[in-house]
C-alpha positions as CSV (number, residue, x, y, z in Angstrom):
1,X,-12.4,138.9,331.1
2,X,-10.8,139.2,327.8
3,X,-11.9,139.2,324.3
4,X,-10.6,136.5,321.9
5,X,-11.5,138.3,318.7
6,X,-10.2,141.8,319.7
7,X,-6.7,140.0,320.8
8,X,-6.7,138.6,317.6
9,X,-7.6,142.0,315.7
10,X,-4.6,143.3,317.9
11,X,-2.4,140.8,316.7
12,X,-3.0,141.7,313.3
13,X,-3.0,145.7,313.5
14,X,1.0,145.0,314.7
15,X,1.3,142.3,311.5
16,X,0.4,145.5,309.3
17,X,2.2,148.0,310.8
18,X,5.6,145.8,310.6
19,X,4.9,145.4,307.1
20,X,4.2,141.5,307.2
21,X,0.6,140.7,306.6
22,X,0.3,137.6,305.0
23,X,-2.4,136.6,302.5
24,X,-3.3,133.6,299.7
25,X,-3.6,134.9,296.3
26,X,-3.2,133.4,293.2
27,X,-0.6,134.9,291.0
28,X,0.1,134.8,287.1
29,X,3.1,135.5,285.2
30,X,6.5,134.1,284.7
31,X,7.8,131.4,288.0
32,X,10.7,132.7,289.6
33,X,9.1,131.5,293.1
34,X,8.1,128.1,293.2
35,X,10.2,125.1,294.3
36,X,9.3,123.0,290.8
37,X,13.0,123.2,290.4
38,X,12.7,120.7,287.3
39,X,9.7,121.7,286.0
40,X,8.0,118.3,286.4
41,X,4.8,120.1,287.9
42,X,4.0,120.7,284.4
43,X,5.8,118.0,282.6
44,X,4.0,116.9,279.9
45,X,5.0,113.2,280.1
46,X,3.8,113.6,284.0
47,X,0.2,114.6,282.3
48,X,0.5,112.0,279.8
49,X,1.6,109.1,282.8
50,X,-1.6,110.5,285.3
51,X,-4.0,110.3,282.1
52,X,-2.9,106.7,281.6
53,X,-3.7,106.3,285.4
54,X,-7.3,107.0,285.1
55,X,-8.5,103.6,286.3
56,X,-6.7,103.8,289.6
57,X,-9.2,104.1,292.6
58,X,-10.5,105.3,295.1
59,X,-9.1,109.4,294.8
60,X,-8.6,109.5,298.3
61,X,-6.6,107.2,300.3
62,X,-9.3,106.8,303.0
63,X,-7.4,106.5,306.3
64,X,-3.9,106.1,307.7
65,X,-1.5,104.2,306.3
66,X,-1.9,102.0,309.4
67,X,-5.4,101.1,308.8
68,X,-6.6,101.0,305.3
69,X,-4.7,103.9,303.3
70,X,-1.6,102.1,302.5
71,X,-1.3,101.1,298.8
72,X,0.8,98.7,297.3
73,X,2.4,101.2,295.3
74,X,3.8,103.3,298.1
75,X,5.4,100.2,299.4
76,X,6.7,100.1,295.7
77,X,8.3,104.0,295.9
78,X,9.5,103.9,298.7
79,X,11.9,100.8,298.0
80,X,12.4,102.9,294.4
81,X,13.3,105.5,296.6
82,X,15.9,104.5,298.8
83,X,17.3,102.2,296.1
84,X,17.7,105.2,294.3
85,X,19.6,106.8,297.0
86,X,21.3,104.3,298.4
87,X,19.2,104.1,301.3
88,X,18.2,100.6,303.3
89,X,14.9,101.4,303.8
90,X,12.5,104.5,303.4
91,X,9.0,105.8,305.0
92,X,6.6,107.8,302.2
93,X,5.1,110.4,304.7
94,X,2.0,113.1,303.9
95,X,4.5,116.4,303.6
96,X,7.7,117.2,303.7
97,X,7.0,119.8,307.3
98,X,5.5,116.2,308.7
99,X,9.0,114.2,307.6
100,X,11.0,116.6,309.5
101,X,8.7,117.5,312.6
102,X,7.7,113.8,313.3
103,X,11.1,112.5,312.8
104,X,12.7,115.2,315.4
105,X,10.0,114.7,317.8
106,X,10.5,110.8,317.5
107,X,14.0,110.1,317.9
108,X,14.5,113.4,320.4
109,X,13.9,113.3,324.0
110,X,14.3,115.7,326.9
111,X,17.2,113.5,328.2
112,X,19.3,114.6,325.0
113,X,20.9,117.2,323.1
114,X,19.6,118.7,319.5
115,X,22.6,121.0,317.5
116,X,20.5,122.8,314.8
117,X,21.6,125.4,312.7
118,X,20.5,128.7,313.6
119,X,18.4,128.9,310.3
120,X,17.1,125.4,309.9
121,X,13.5,125.2,308.0
122,X,10.7,126.0,310.7
123,X,9.7,122.0,310.4
124,X,12.9,121.0,312.0
125,X,12.8,123.9,314.6
126,X,8.9,122.7,315.6
127,X,9.9,119.3,315.8
128,X,13.1,120.3,318.4
129,X,10.5,122.4,320.1
130,X,8.1,120.0,320.8
131,X,10.6,117.0,322.0
132,X,11.6,118.8,324.8
133,X,14.9,118.1,323.9
134,X,17.9,120.3,324.9
135,X,18.1,122.9,322.2
136,X,21.6,124.0,321.2
137,X,21.6,126.1,317.8
138,X,25.2,127.0,316.4
139,X,25.6,130.2,313.9
140,X,24.6,129.7,310.4
141,X,27.0,127.1,308.5
142,X,29.9,127.6,311.0
143,X,31.1,124.2,312.2
144,X,33.5,125.5,314.6
145,X,30.7,126.8,316.5
146,X,29.1,123.3,316.2
147,X,32.5,121.9,317.3
148,X,32.6,124.1,320.4
149,X,28.7,123.4,321.5
150,X,29.6,119.9,320.7
151,X,32.4,119.9,323.4
152,X,31.3,121.8,325.9
153,X,28.6,119.3,326.5
154,X,31.1,116.9,326.7
155,X,32.3,118.6,329.5
156,X,28.7,118.2,331.2
157,X,28.0,114.7,330.0
158,X,31.4,112.9,329.6
159,X,30.1,109.6,330.1
160,X,27.7,110.5,326.9
161,X,24.3,109.1,328.8
162,X,22.3,112.3,327.1
163,X,22.2,111.3,323.0
164,X,23.5,114.1,320.5
165,X,21.8,114.8,317.6
166,X,22.7,117.2,314.6
167,X,20.6,118.3,312.0
168,X,20.9,120.5,309.6
169,X,19.5,121.5,305.7
170,X,22.0,120.3,302.8
171,X,21.0,123.5,300.9
172,X,19.5,126.2,302.6
173,X,15.8,127.5,301.3
174,X,16.1,131.0,301.8
175,X,19.9,132.1,301.0
176,X,21.0,129.0,298.7
177,X,23.5,128.4,300.6
178,X,25.3,124.5,301.5
179,X,27.1,123.1,305.1
180,X,30.5,122.0,304.3
181,X,29.1,118.2,304.4
182,X,33.0,116.5,304.5
183,X,33.7,118.5,308.0
184,X,30.2,117.3,309.2
185,X,31.1,113.9,308.6
186,X,34.7,114.3,310.1
187,X,32.6,115.5,313.1
188,X,30.0,113.1,313.2
189,X,33.0,110.1,313.2
190,X,34.7,112.3,316.1
191,X,31.7,113.2,318.8
192,X,29.7,109.9,317.8
193,X,26.2,112.0,317.1
194,X,23.1,111.3,315.0
195,X,23.2,113.1,312.0
196,X,19.8,114.2,310.3
197,X,20.4,116.0,306.8
198,X,17.4,117.6,305.0
199,X,18.1,117.2,301.2
200,X,14.6,118.7,300.1
201,X,16.2,121.9,298.2
202,X,19.2,120.0,296.8
203,X,17.7,116.5,295.5
204,X,16.9,116.7,291.9
205,X,19.9,119.1,290.6
206,X,22.8,118.3,292.5
207,X,24.6,114.8,292.4
208,X,24.6,112.3,290.0
209,X,20.9,111.8,288.4
210,X,19.8,114.5,290.7
211,X,20.9,112.5,293.5
212,X,21.5,115.2,296.2
213,X,24.3,117.3,297.3
214,X,25.6,114.2,299.3
215,X,26.0,112.2,296.7
216,X,27.7,115.4,295.0
217,X,30.3,115.9,298.1
218,X,30.5,112.8,300.1
219,X,31.7,108.9,299.6
220,X,29.3,106.1,299.6
221,X,30.7,105.2,302.8
222,X,29.8,108.3,304.4
223,X,26.7,108.4,302.9
224,X,25.6,105.4,304.5
225,X,27.2,106.8,307.8
226,X,24.2,109.7,307.4
227,X,21.7,108.6,310.3
228,X,18.3,110.0,308.5
229,X,18.0,111.8,305.1
230,X,15.0,114.0,304.6
231,X,13.6,114.5,301.0
232,X,10.5,116.0,299.6
233,X,8.1,115.3,297.0
234,X,6.8,119.1,296.5
235,X,10.0,120.5,295.1
236,X,11.8,118.5,291.9
237,X,9.3,115.7,291.5
238,X,6.7,118.1,291.4
239,X,4.2,116.6,293.7
240,X,3.7,116.7,297.2
241,X,4.6,114.3,300.4
242,X,8.1,114.1,302.0
243,X,10.2,110.8,302.3
244,X,12.2,109.8,304.8
245,X,15.5,107.5,304.5
246,X,16.8,105.6,306.9
247,X,18.2,101.7,308.1
248,X,14.9,99.4,308.2
249,X,15.0,99.1,312.2
250,X,14.8,103.4,311.4
251,X,11.7,103.0,309.4
252,X,10.4,100.1,312.2
253,X,10.5,102.7,314.9
254,X,9.3,105.4,313.0
255,X,6.1,103.5,312.0
256,X,5.4,102.7,315.6
257,X,5.9,105.9,317.4
258,X,5.9,108.9,314.4
259,X,2.4,110.4,315.7
260,X,2.2,112.3,312.6
261,X,2.5,109.7,310.5
262,X,0.0,107.0,312.8
263,X,-2.8,109.8,312.9
264,X,-2.2,111.3,309.5
265,X,-4.2,110.3,306.7
266,X,-1.9,108.8,303.8
267,X,-1.0,110.6,300.8
268,X,-3.2,110.2,297.5
269,X,-3.1,106.9,296.0
270,X,-2.3,108.9,292.6
271,X,1.3,110.5,294.1
272,X,3.0,107.1,294.9
273,X,2.1,106.2,291.5
274,X,3.3,109.8,289.8
275,X,6.4,109.9,292.0
276,X,7.7,106.2,290.7
277,X,7.2,107.7,287.3
278,X,8.5,111.2,287.9
279,X,11.7,109.5,289.7
280,X,12.9,107.7,286.6
281,X,12.0,110.4,284.5
282,X,14.3,112.6,286.7
283,X,17.5,110.3,286.6
284,X,17.9,111.3,282.8
285,X,17.6,115.1,283.0
286,X,20.9,115.7,283.2
287,X,20.9,118.5,280.5
288,X,18.0,120.1,282.5
289,X,20.5,120.4,285.4
290,X,23.6,121.4,283.9
291,X,21.1,124.4,282.0
292,X,19.7,125.5,285.7
293,X,23.0,126.1,287.0
294,X,24.7,127.6,284.4
295,X,21.5,130.1,284.2
296,X,22.0,130.4,287.8
297,X,25.6,131.5,287.3
298,X,24.4,134.0,284.7
299,X,21.7,135.6,286.9
300,X,23.8,136.0,290.1
301,X,26.9,137.4,287.7
302,X,24.3,139.8,286.0
303,X,23.1,141.1,289.4
304,X,26.6,142.0,290.7
305,X,27.2,143.7,287.6
306,X,24.2,145.8,288.0
307,X,25.2,146.7,291.8
308,X,22.3,144.4,293.7
309,X,23.4,142.8,297.1
310,X,22.8,138.6,296.9
311,X,23.9,136.7,299.1
312,X,26.4,134.3,298.9
313,X,24.6,131.8,297.2
314,X,26.2,128.4,295.5
315,X,22.8,127.1,294.1
316,X,19.5,128.0,291.9
317,X,18.4,130.0,294.7
318,X,19.3,133.4,294.5
319,X,18.2,135.7,297.1
320,X,18.4,139.7,296.1
321,X,18.8,141.5,299.8
322,X,16.5,144.7,300.5
323,X,16.7,147.1,303.7
324,X,12.9,147.3,304.4
325,X,9.5,145.1,304.5
326,X,8.5,147.6,302.7
327,X,11.1,148.1,300.1
328,X,10.3,144.0,299.4
329,X,7.3,144.6,298.8
330,X,7.3,147.3,296.7
331,X,10.0,145.2,294.5
332,X,7.6,142.1,294.0
333,X,4.3,144.0,293.5
334,X,5.8,145.9,290.7
335,X,7.6,142.8,288.8
336,X,4.2,140.8,289.6
337,X,2.3,143.9,287.7
338,X,5.5,143.1,285.0
339,X,4.8,139.6,284.4
340,X,7.1,138.3,286.8
341,X,6.5,136.2,289.9
342,X,9.1,137.1,292.5
343,X,8.5,136.8,295.6
344,X,9.0,139.0,299.1
345,X,10.1,137.4,302.0
346,X,10.4,139.0,305.3
347,X,11.2,138.0,308.7
348,X,10.5,136.1,311.2
349,X,10.6,133.9,308.2
350,X,14.0,134.8,307.5
351,X,16.6,137.4,309.7
352,X,16.4,140.1,306.6
353,X,13.7,141.4,303.9
354,X,14.6,139.8,300.7
355,X,13.3,138.7,297.0
356,X,13.9,135.0,297.0
357,X,14.9,134.2,293.5
358,X,14.2,130.6,292.4
359,X,15.0,129.4,289.3
360,X,14.0,126.5,287.4
361,X,14.3,124.5,284.6
362,X,11.7,126.0,282.4
363,X,13.3,129.2,282.4
364,X,15.6,130.7,279.3
365,X,18.3,133.0,279.4
366,X,15.9,135.8,277.8
367,X,13.4,135.2,280.9
368,X,17.0,136.4,283.2
369,X,17.5,139.4,281.3
370,X,14.0,140.3,281.6
371,X,14.0,139.9,285.2
372,X,17.0,142.0,285.6
373,X,16.0,144.6,283.4
374,X,12.7,144.6,285.3
375,X,14.9,145.0,288.6
376,X,17.0,147.9,287.7
377,X,13.3,149.8,286.3
378,X,11.8,148.9,289.9
379,X,14.5,150.3,291.9
380,X,14.7,153.6,289.9
381,X,11.0,154.3,290.8
382,X,11.9,153.1,294.7
383,X,14.8,155.2,294.4
384,X,12.8,158.4,293.0
385,X,10.0,158.0,295.9
């Protein structure tokens, strides 16, 4: 009979051999890796607001939102957020992962097709898998490939008896690139699919008042035709949680069928209070947004001048590509020793090993200059081995 712990040890040994072992650590140093893009997680105004709200009890939400965990502040934040991004209704959930996973599982089924960018987040891919839907993966950002897949499905199901769903991130967290949203909306109009857009890494940074890439790239009528938009509180808002924007009927549907919402403890009461404050604060950060994007361009130009290999990032996320997992870990550990918190990202999270350099509004030009200097030093050390 197989021994469970022997099997576990073999799996861990294999992970170690491939230089893919993960562990939890407490890191120090300048932040080049978190998703606190607008610096709100440590913003003094956020702290002052938090201290002013100490009278809010209970500390825990005590139950799911359908039992005793709902608060008026949660309903209020949902209304404020939906209005902020031009939506009809919104649903607050405990995590961004829960939002994507639960949404896809709720609207997809074995008798429908889901078309997904190959590099979509694990929460999306897991939602597709658990739904049992027929999976159709198109090449990263390749909307011509998506069109080809849609046309093939039309031949298989010309009467549209099976629903079609297309899901993509608007800004990919490990590559820093984005799909052509105009073309995607034109495909939606032509093929009539349900469209899910994940704005997690774009919200707060792009578009007027940081409303996201859909507001930068699309008209209001095009935005209103998007069936579901997924956002997170855990990045530019500096908190935790996820929120789904859709029609009121869509929210009602999710409240009644989304298992990861129905059977999960509600977010902490303080989260929705802080989220409302952060949302109002975020709209006034135009200078910080402009400075962040300018800093990203400075970094990308400097890395190219120093002959580092980077992706075709169009954003504040700048992946520096490396050849092996060992090399990525070498760079990351040496940078951390020098007080620069840069993380190695390895397969299977990404196709190829890299450093994911994630910029935020707290960084200055001198921080970028120090980072590039240290990257050059680490490269010299690696090449001398």
